[in-house]
C-alpha positions as CSV (number, residue, x, y, z in Angstrom):
1,M,-0.2,22.2,-16.5
2,A,0.7,25.8,-17.5
3,S,2.5,24.8,-20.7
4,A,-0.3,22.6,-22.1
5,I,-2.9,25.5,-21.6
6,Q,-0.4,28.2,-23.1
7,S,-0.1,25.7,-26.0
8,Q,-3.8,26.0,-26.7
9,A,-3.7,29.7,-26.5
10,A,-3.6,29.8,-30.6
11,Q,-6.8,27.4,-30.5
12,E,-8.6,29.0,-28.0
13,H,-11.0,31.1,-30.2
14,G,-11.8,28.1,-32.3
15,S,-15.5,27.3,-32.9
16,P,-17.6,29.7,-31.3
17,A,-20.6,26.9,-31.1
18,S,-20.6,26.8,-27.3
19,I,-21.2,30.6,-27.3
20,T,-23.9,30.4,-29.9
21,G,-25.7,27.8,-28.1
22,V,-25.4,29.6,-24.7
23,W,-26.9,32.8,-26.3
24,A,-29.7,30.7,-27.8
25,G,-30.4,29.3,-24.7
26,I,-30.3,32.7,-22.8
27,A,-32.8,34.1,-25.7
28,A,-35.0,31.2,-25.1
29,I,-35.1,31.5,-20.9
30,T,-35.7,35.2,-21.6
31,M,-38.9,34.6,-23.7
32,T,-39.9,32.1,-21.2
33,F,-39.8,34.6,-18.1
34,A,-41.1,37.3,-20.3
35,A,-44.3,35.3,-21.0
36,L,-44.6,34.3,-17.3
37,T,-44.2,38.0,-16.4
38,S,-47.0,38.9,-18.8
39,A,-49.0,36.0,-17.6
40,M,-48.4,37.2,-13.8
41,V,-49.4,41.0,-14.8
42,V,-52.7,40.0,-16.8
43,R,-53.7,37.4,-14.1
44,Q,-53.1,40.0,-11.2
45,G,-55.1,42.7,-13.2
46,T,-58.4,40.5,-14.1
47,S,-58.8,39.0,-10.6
48,N,-59.8,40.3,-7.1
49,D,-58.2,37.2,-5.5
50,W,-54.6,38.5,-5.6
51,R,-53.2,39.0,-2.3
52,H,-49.9,40.4,-0.9
53,L,-47.0,38.0,0.0
54,A,-44.2,39.1,1.9
55,L,-40.9,37.6,0.5
56,P,-38.6,35.7,2.8
57,N,-35.8,37.8,3.9
58,I,-33.5,34.8,3.0
59,L,-34.1,36.2,-0.5
60,Y,-31.9,39.1,-0.1
61,I,-29.1,36.9,1.5
62,N,-29.2,34.6,-1.5
63,T,-29.0,37.6,-3.9
64,L,-25.7,38.8,-2.2
65,A,-24.4,35.3,-2.6
66,L,-25.4,35.1,-6.5
67,I,-23.7,38.8,-6.9
68,A,-20.6,37.4,-5.1
69,S,-20.5,34.4,-7.6
70,S,-20.1,36.5,-10.4
71,L,-17.5,38.2,-9.0
72,T,-15.5,35.3,-8.0
73,L,-16.1,33.8,-11.7
74,Q,-14.6,37.1,-13.0
75,I,-11.6,36.6,-10.8
76,A,-11.4,33.0,-12.4
77,R,-11.5,34.4,-15.9
78,R,-8.7,36.9,-15.3
79,R,-6.6,34.5,-13.5
80,F,-7.3,32.1,-16.5
81,A,-6.5,34.7,-19.0
82,A,-3.1,35.4,-17.1
83,L,-2.4,31.5,-17.3
84,T,-2.8,31.4,-21.1
85,A,-0.9,34.7,-21.7
86,G,2.1,32.9,-19.7
87,L,1.9,35.5,-17.0
88,A,1.0,32.7,-14.5
89,H,2.2,29.4,-14.1
90,D,-0.3,27.4,-11.9
91,A,-4.1,27.0,-12.6
92,K,-4.8,26.8,-8.8
93,P,-5.8,30.3,-8.2
94,A,-8.2,30.0,-11.1
95,L,-9.3,26.6,-9.7
96,R,-10.0,28.3,-6.3
97,A,-12.1,31.2,-7.6
98,L,-14.3,28.6,-9.9
99,Y,-14.7,26.5,-6.5
100,G,-15.9,29.8,-4.7
101,T,-18.3,30.4,-7.6
102,L,-19.6,26.9,-7.4
103,A,-20.0,27.2,-3.5
104,L,-21.7,30.3,-3.5
105,G,-24.2,29.2,-6.5
106,I,-24.9,26.1,-4.0
107,I,-25.5,28.6,-1.3
108,F,-27.9,30.2,-3.5
109,V,-29.9,27.1,-4.3
110,V,-29.8,26.0,-0.8
111,G,-31.2,29.4,0.5
112,Q,-33.9,29.3,-2.2
113,S,-34.9,25.8,-0.7
114,M,-35.0,27.5,2.8
115,A,-37.2,30.2,1.6
116,W,-39.7,27.6,0.0
117,T,-39.5,25.8,3.3
118,Q,-40.3,28.9,5.3
119,L,-43.4,29.5,3.0
120,R,-44.5,26.1,3.5
121,S,-44.3,26.1,7.2
122,E,-46.3,29.6,7.2
123,G,-48.9,27.5,5.0
124,I,-48.2,29.3,1.9
125,Y,-48.1,26.5,-1.1
126,L,-48.2,26.7,-4.7
127,S,-52.0,26.1,-4.6
128,T,-52.7,28.7,-2.0
129,G,-53.5,31.7,-4.3
130,P,-52.2,33.0,-7.7
131,N,-49.7,35.3,-6.3
132,C,-48.2,32.3,-4.4
133,A,-48.1,30.0,-7.5
134,F,-46.2,32.7,-9.6
135,F,-43.7,33.1,-6.9
136,Y,-43.2,29.3,-6.8
137,V,-43.1,29.1,-10.5
138,F,-40.5,31.9,-11.2
139,T,-38.3,30.9,-8.1
140,V,-38.3,27.0,-8.9
141,F,-37.4,27.4,-12.9
142,H,-34.8,30.0,-11.7
143,A,-33.2,27.5,-9.4
144,L,-33.6,24.7,-12.1
145,Y,-31.6,27.1,-14.5
146,V,-28.9,28.0,-12.0
147,I,-28.3,24.3,-11.2
148,G,-27.7,23.8,-15.0
149,G,-25.0,26.7,-14.7
150,L,-23.5,24.8,-11.8
151,A,-23.1,21.7,-14.0
152,G,-21.9,23.9,-16.7
153,L,-19.2,25.4,-14.2
154,D,-18.2,21.8,-12.8
155,H,-17.6,21.1,-16.5
156,V,-15.3,24.1,-16.7
157,V,-13.6,23.0,-13.4
158,R,-13.0,19.4,-14.8
159,K,-11.6,20.9,-18.3
160,L,-9.2,23.4,-16.4
161,R,-7.9,20.6,-13.9
162,R,-6.9,18.5,-17.3
163,A,-5.4,21.4,-18.8
164,A,-8.1,21.1,-21.6
165,L,-10.0,24.2,-21.1
166,R,-10.5,26.7,-23.8
167,R,-11.4,30.4,-23.5
168,N,-14.7,29.9,-25.4
169,T,-15.8,27.2,-23.0
170,L,-15.1,29.5,-20.2
171,D,-16.7,32.6,-21.8
172,A,-19.9,30.6,-22.6
173,A,-20.2,29.5,-18.9
174,S,-19.6,32.8,-17.5
175,Y,-22.1,34.5,-19.8
176,Y,-24.7,32.0,-18.9
177,W,-24.0,32.5,-15.0
178,H,-23.8,36.2,-15.3
179,F,-27.4,36.2,-17.2
180,M,-28.6,34.1,-14.2
181,D,-27.7,36.8,-11.8
182,I,-29.1,39.6,-14.2
183,L,-32.4,37.3,-14.6
184,W,-32.4,36.6,-10.5
185,L,-32.3,40.6,-9.9
186,Y,-35.2,41.3,-12.6
187,L,-37.3,38.5,-11.0
188,L,-36.4,39.8,-7.3
189,F,-37.5,43.4,-8.4
190,V,-40.7,41.8,-10.1
191,L,-41.8,39.6,-7.2
192,W,-41.2,42.4,-4.8
193,M,-43.2,44.8,-6.9
194,K,-46.3,42.6,-7.8
195,L,-46.4,40.2,-5.0
């Protein structure tokens, strides 16, 4: 497998279409959440029905899982770079790090589901109030984007297992995943400050 990956080293910087596509997606997602944040600030400032919402503690554990997933992804990138440079002869260390990233991403999504379940058990629904609606919209949209990132990482794993992974593909998936982390930190801060 290592020799097949090494033979692709000359082609690994081929078409940057995947990276361009990810940057376009990141721009669109950024604009979506900027618009939602603006709508939340305006809605909060123009009404008297805005109430405080205590964020579920599981969100902070989810945050740690997502940050850890970025670290494992960086480990996978380094191990893949060593493999393509001929400094390693086995893709298993890179695969293990990618599986760790996938597992931590799944833990994040399951944790988000637990937060929604906790709020529902407290009688807090999408329709409970405007602050609750914004909480659900922000967190559900983000979780859906994370699920999309998990699908991208699964694609990377399948390519690596077939010795057909290019650096551009791994870079594109990494940029998207790291953006999901940064976006979540932003959203958590906004929710903590505004709700």
